[in-house]
C-alpha positions as CSV (number, residue, x, y, z in Angstrom):
1,M,0.0,0.0,0.0
2,E,1.6,3.3,-1.0
3,S,0.7,7.0,-0.4
4,K,1.3,10.0,-2.7
5,T,2.3,12.2,0.3
6,K,5.8,10.6,0.7
7,N,8.6,13.0,0.1
8,R,11.7,10.9,-0.9
9,Q,15.1,12.6,-1.1
10,T,18.3,11.7,-2.9
11,R,21.4,10.4,-1.0
12,D,23.2,13.7,-1.7
13,Q,20.3,15.7,-0.1
14,I,20.3,13.4,2.9
15,K,24.1,13.8,3.2
16,A,23.7,17.6,3.3
17,M,20.9,17.3,5.9
18,V,23.1,15.0,8.1
19,A,26.0,17.5,7.9
20,K,23.8,20.4,9.0
21,A,22.2,18.5,11.9
22,F,25.3,16.7,13.2
23,A,28.2,19.1,13.1
24,G,31.5,17.2,12.6
25,T,29.7,13.9,11.8
26,A,29.0,12.8,8.3
27,L,26.8,10.1,6.7
28,A,28.5,6.7,6.8
29,D,29.8,5.2,3.6
30,G,27.9,2.4,1.8
31,E,24.4,1.9,0.4
32,E,23.1,0.6,3.7
33,A,23.8,3.9,5.4
34,V,20.4,5.1,4.1
35,L,17.5,2.6,4.5
36,E,13.9,3.7,3.9
37,L,11.5,2.6,6.7
38,K,8.3,1.4,4.8
39,D,5.7,1.3,7.6
40,G,4.5,5.0,7.5
41,W,1.7,6.2,5.3
42,F,2.2,9.9,5.4
43,N,5.8,11.0,6.0
44,V,8.9,9.3,4.6
45,S,11.3,8.0,7.1
46,Y,14.9,6.6,6.8
47,K,17.2,4.7,9.1
48,I,20.5,6.6,8.8
49,R,23.9,5.4,9.9
50,L,26.3,8.1,10.8
51,A,30.1,7.9,10.3
52,D,30.6,7.7,14.1
53,G,28.6,4.5,14.1
54,R,25.3,5.8,15.5
55,S,22.0,5.0,13.9
56,V,19.3,7.7,13.8
57,V,16.0,8.2,12.1
58,L,15.3,11.0,9.6
59,K,11.6,11.9,9.1
60,I,10.5,14.2,6.3
61,A,7.1,15.9,5.9
62,P,5.1,15.6,2.6
63,P,6.1,18.0,-0.2
64,P,4.3,21.4,-0.4
65,E,2.2,20.3,-3.3
66,A,0.8,17.2,-1.5
67,E,-2.9,17.6,-0.6
68,V,-3.5,17.0,3.1
69,M,-6.5,17.2,5.3
70,L,-7.2,20.2,7.5
71,Y,-6.3,18.6,10.7
72,E,-2.9,17.6,9.2
73,K,-1.8,21.2,8.9
74,N,1.7,21.7,10.4
75,I,1.6,18.3,12.1
76,M,5.4,17.8,11.9
77,A,5.9,20.8,14.2
78,T,3.2,19.4,16.4
79,E,5.0,16.0,16.5
80,V,8.4,17.5,17.5
81,A,6.9,19.8,20.2
82,T,4.8,16.9,21.6
83,M,7.6,14.5,21.8
84,R,9.8,17.0,23.5
85,L,7.0,17.6,26.0
86,V,6.3,14.0,26.9
87,R,9.9,13.2,27.2
88,Q,9.8,15.0,30.5
89,N,8.0,12.0,31.8
90,A,10.4,9.0,32.1
91,A,7.4,6.6,32.1
92,I,6.8,7.5,28.4
93,P,9.6,5.8,26.3
94,V,9.7,8.4,23.5
95,P,12.7,9.0,21.2
96,E,14.9,12.0,21.7
97,I,14.6,14.7,19.0
98,Y,18.2,15.5,17.8
99,Y,17.4,18.2,15.3
100,F,14.3,19.9,13.7
101,D,14.6,22.0,10.5
102,E,11.7,23.8,8.9
103,S,13.9,26.4,7.0
104,M,13.5,24.5,3.7
105,D,17.0,25.5,2.6
106,L,18.1,21.8,2.0
107,C,14.7,20.2,1.6
108,D,11.3,21.4,0.3
109,A,9.6,20.4,3.6
110,A,10.3,20.2,7.3
111,Y,12.3,17.3,8.6
112,F,13.8,16.1,11.8
113,F,16.3,13.6,13.1
114,M,15.5,11.5,16.2
115,E,16.8,8.6,18.2
116,Y,16.6,5.2,16.7
117,M,14.6,3.0,19.0
118,S,15.6,-0.5,19.9
119,G,13.1,-3.3,19.6
120,D,10.6,-4.4,16.9
121,S,7.3,-3.0,15.8
122,L,4.5,-4.6,17.9
123,E,2.5,-4.9,14.6
124,H,5.3,-7.1,13.2
125,V,5.9,-9.4,16.2
126,K,2.5,-9.6,17.8
127,A,1.5,-12.9,16.2
128,N,4.6,-14.6,17.6
129,L,4.0,-13.5,21.2
130,S,2.6,-15.8,23.9
131,D,-0.9,-14.8,25.2
132,E,0.7,-13.9,28.5
133,T,3.3,-11.7,27.0
134,Q,0.8,-10.0,24.7
135,A,-1.5,-9.3,27.6
136,S,1.3,-7.8,29.6
137,I,2.4,-5.6,26.7
138,E,-1.1,-4.4,26.2
139,R,-1.5,-3.5,29.8
140,H,1.8,-1.6,29.6
141,I,0.5,0.3,26.6
142,G,-2.5,1.4,28.7
143,K,-0.2,2.7,31.4
144,I,1.9,4.6,28.9
145,I,-1.2,6.2,27.4
146,R,-2.5,7.2,30.8
147,E,0.9,9.0,31.4
148,V,0.5,10.8,28.0
149,N,-2.9,12.0,29.0
150,S,-1.5,13.4,32.3
151,F,-0.3,16.6,30.5
152,P,-2.8,19.4,30.8
153,G,-3.7,21.8,28.0
154,T,-5.0,25.4,27.9
155,Y,-7.5,24.9,25.0
156,F,-9.2,22.0,23.1
157,G,-8.1,21.1,19.6
158,Y,-5.0,21.1,17.4
159,D,-1.7,22.9,17.8
160,G,-1.1,23.1,14.1
161,N,-4.4,24.6,13.1
162,P,-5.9,27.4,15.1
163,D,-9.2,27.1,13.2
164,L,-9.7,23.7,14.9
165,R,-9.5,24.9,18.5
166,A,-12.1,26.1,21.0
167,N,-12.4,26.8,24.7
168,S,-15.1,24.0,25.1
169,W,-14.6,20.4,24.0
170,K,-18.1,20.3,22.4
171,E,-17.3,23.2,20.1
172,A,-13.8,21.9,19.3
173,F,-15.0,18.4,18.5
174,L,-17.8,19.6,16.2
175,K,-15.2,21.8,14.4
176,I,-13.0,18.8,14.0
177,V,-15.7,16.6,12.6
178,E,-16.9,19.4,10.3
179,A,-13.3,19.8,9.0
180,A,-13.3,16.1,8.1
181,L,-16.6,16.5,6.2
182,A,-15.2,19.6,4.4
183,D,-12.1,17.5,3.4
184,A,-14.5,14.9,2.1
185,A,-16.6,17.4,0.2
186,R,-13.5,18.8,-1.6
187,K,-12.9,15.3,-3.0
188,N,-16.5,14.5,-3.6
189,A,-16.1,11.6,-1.1
190,V,-19.1,9.2,-1.0
191,F,-20.4,7.7,2.2
192,D,-23.3,5.3,2.8
193,F,-25.0,8.1,4.6
194,S,-25.6,11.7,3.5
195,Y,-23.5,14.4,5.0
196,D,-26.5,15.8,6.8
197,E,-27.4,12.4,8.2
198,L,-23.9,12.1,9.6
199,R,-24.1,15.6,11.1
200,D,-27.6,15.1,12.6
201,T,-26.5,11.8,14.2
202,I,-23.5,13.5,15.8
203,L,-25.5,16.4,17.1
204,K,-28.0,14.0,18.6
205,H,-25.3,12.9,21.1
206,A,-23.3,16.2,21.2
207,S,-24.6,17.1,24.7
208,S,-22.5,14.3,26.1
209,L,-19.3,16.2,25.2
210,E,-20.3,19.0,27.7
211,E,-19.0,16.8,30.5
212,I,-15.4,17.4,29.4
213,T,-14.1,20.6,30.8
214,K,-10.3,20.1,31.1
215,P,-8.2,19.4,27.9
216,C,-5.4,16.9,28.1
217,L,-2.8,15.6,25.7
218,V,-4.1,12.8,23.5
219,H,-1.8,10.8,21.2
220,W,-4.8,9.6,19.1
221,D,-2.7,7.4,16.7
222,A,-1.2,5.0,19.3
223,W,-1.9,1.8,17.3
224,N,0.4,-1.3,17.3
225,P,2.7,-0.1,14.5
226,N,3.7,2.9,16.6
227,F,5.0,0.8,19.6
228,F,8.4,-0.9,19.8
229,V,8.8,-4.1,21.8
230,Q,11.9,-5.8,23.2
231,D,12.1,-8.6,25.8
232,G,8.4,-8.6,26.4
233,R,8.1,-4.9,27.2
234,I,7.3,-1.6,25.3
235,T,10.6,0.2,24.6
236,G,9.3,3.0,22.5
237,I,6.2,5.0,21.3
238,I,6.4,7.2,18.2
239,D,4.3,9.2,15.7
240,F,2.8,12.0,17.9
241,E,2.1,14.1,14.8
242,R,-1.7,13.8,15.2
243,A,-1.7,14.6,18.9
244,L,-4.3,17.1,20.1
245,W,-5.8,18.5,23.3
246,A,-8.9,16.5,24.0
247,E,-10.4,13.8,26.2
248,P,-8.6,10.6,27.0
249,L,-11.5,8.5,25.6
250,M,-10.3,9.7,22.1
251,E,-7.3,7.4,22.4
252,A,-7.0,4.3,20.2
253,Q,-7.0,2.2,23.3
254,F,-10.8,3.0,23.6
255,R,-11.6,2.3,20.0
256,T,-13.2,-1.1,19.4
257,L,-13.1,-1.2,15.6
258,F,-16.1,-3.6,15.6
259,E,-19.0,-3.9,18.0
260,G,-18.7,-6.5,20.7
261,E,-14.9,-6.5,21.3
262,G,-15.5,-5.6,25.0
263,I,-13.0,-4.6,27.6
264,T,-9.3,-4.9,26.5
265,N,-6.1,-5.4,28.3
266,S,-5.0,-1.9,27.3
267,M,-8.1,-0.6,29.0
268,R,-7.2,-2.6,32.1
269,G,-3.7,-1.2,32.1
270,Y,-5.1,2.3,31.7
271,G,-7.4,1.7,34.7
272,K,-10.7,2.3,32.8
273,T,-12.9,-0.8,32.5
274,S,-16.4,0.6,32.8
275,F,-18.3,3.4,31.1
276,T,-21.3,5.5,31.8
277,F,-23.9,6.0,29.1
278,A,-22.5,9.5,28.3
279,E,-19.0,7.9,28.0
280,E,-20.4,5.3,25.6
281,Q,-21.9,8.1,23.6
282,R,-18.6,9.8,23.4
283,N,-16.8,6.6,22.6
284,H,-19.0,6.1,19.6
285,L,-18.7,9.7,18.5
286,Y,-14.9,9.3,18.6
287,S,-15.2,6.0,16.7
288,L,-17.3,7.7,14.0
289,H,-14.8,10.6,13.7
290,L,-12.0,8.1,13.3
291,A,-13.9,6.1,10.7
292,L,-14.7,9.3,8.7
293,V,-11.0,10.3,8.8
294,M,-9.9,6.8,7.6
295,H,-12.4,6.9,4.8
296,V,-11.6,10.4,3.6
297,E,-7.8,9.8,3.8
298,C,-8.3,7.3,1.0
299,Y,-9.2,10.1,-1.4
300,Y,-6.1,12.1,-0.4
301,R,-3.5,9.3,-0.2
302,H,-4.6,7.2,-3.2
303,Y,-3.7,3.8,-1.7
304,S,-3.0,1.0,-4.0
305,T,-5.6,-1.3,-2.4
306,D,-9.2,-0.8,-1.1
307,D,-8.4,-2.3,2.3
308,I,-8.7,0.9,4.3
309,F,-11.7,2.1,2.3
310,N,-13.6,-1.1,3.0
311,L,-12.6,-1.2,6.7
312,S,-13.7,2.4,7.2
313,R,-17.0,1.9,5.4
314,Q,-17.8,-1.0,7.7
315,F,-16.7,0.9,10.8
316,I,-18.9,3.9,9.8
317,A,-21.9,1.6,9.3
318,E,-21.5,-0.2,12.7
319,T,-20.9,3.1,14.6
320,M,-23.8,4.9,13.0
321,A,-26.1,1.9,13.8
322,W,-25.3,2.3,17.6
323,L,-25.6,6.1,17.5
324,K,-28.9,6.0,15.7
325,A,-30.3,3.3,18.0
326,N,-29.4,5.0,21.3
């Protein structure tokens, strides 16, 4: 599956970026000094080996001409700022940011170098883990996300787009959903429900958002590919670019992609295993928002398969069914 937002660079360009970021240290010799990491769908990332023997990661934002969604505005700057913030908490194993450059003198987009994390992607190794180890890792994830959520904010919404902020969570969330629908309209995206039906269903449950009065940091994209595992424990969490100031229930750990999945180990690790009706309403609103974003992204990234399109379509249908029935 490939995305048209990826901003690949030549070896000479990367060599110049290394020289600027690491004074006195050059790119190592050999073709294997620059290896593209294929997992990401938005930015392009490389494992870089420096002449002094260190390995680092270079992450480059999409090119200026790439079409992105409204909530994706300035998300690399958000990622760097958020990773530097959460690194203050030793319980959150986040990589160190070595260098961030948005001057565009060597590259046509922002980029940064960060610490190369030990371990393997949880997505890649999960199938080979014992049930006991997998449960322990999932509980650890819940604890890490709870620590991420411990950082307080001063407004609700996105750092990178002031238009998607508000002083109340209800107002901010409705702006965020409306932005996703605006992104959809620009591409003539088709859903199995009309835009007005989606809006009316969200508004039916919007009063439940009024319970949330204090913004906290939400990773939002903390799925298995964004965790590193070694020796049965989480050793790293990455990809804070889509972070926002919101409610903890927006986290991936509270998303059941299909109805009936129940209480998970990550919820147990977080310490949240029961939900009021208002919380269930919000859980389903957040699931619908995620499903809409997944669906609309297909029109911007031009994936080579229909996997995400079909998954998001099913996710929207199941979430809408609950929201309309309750």
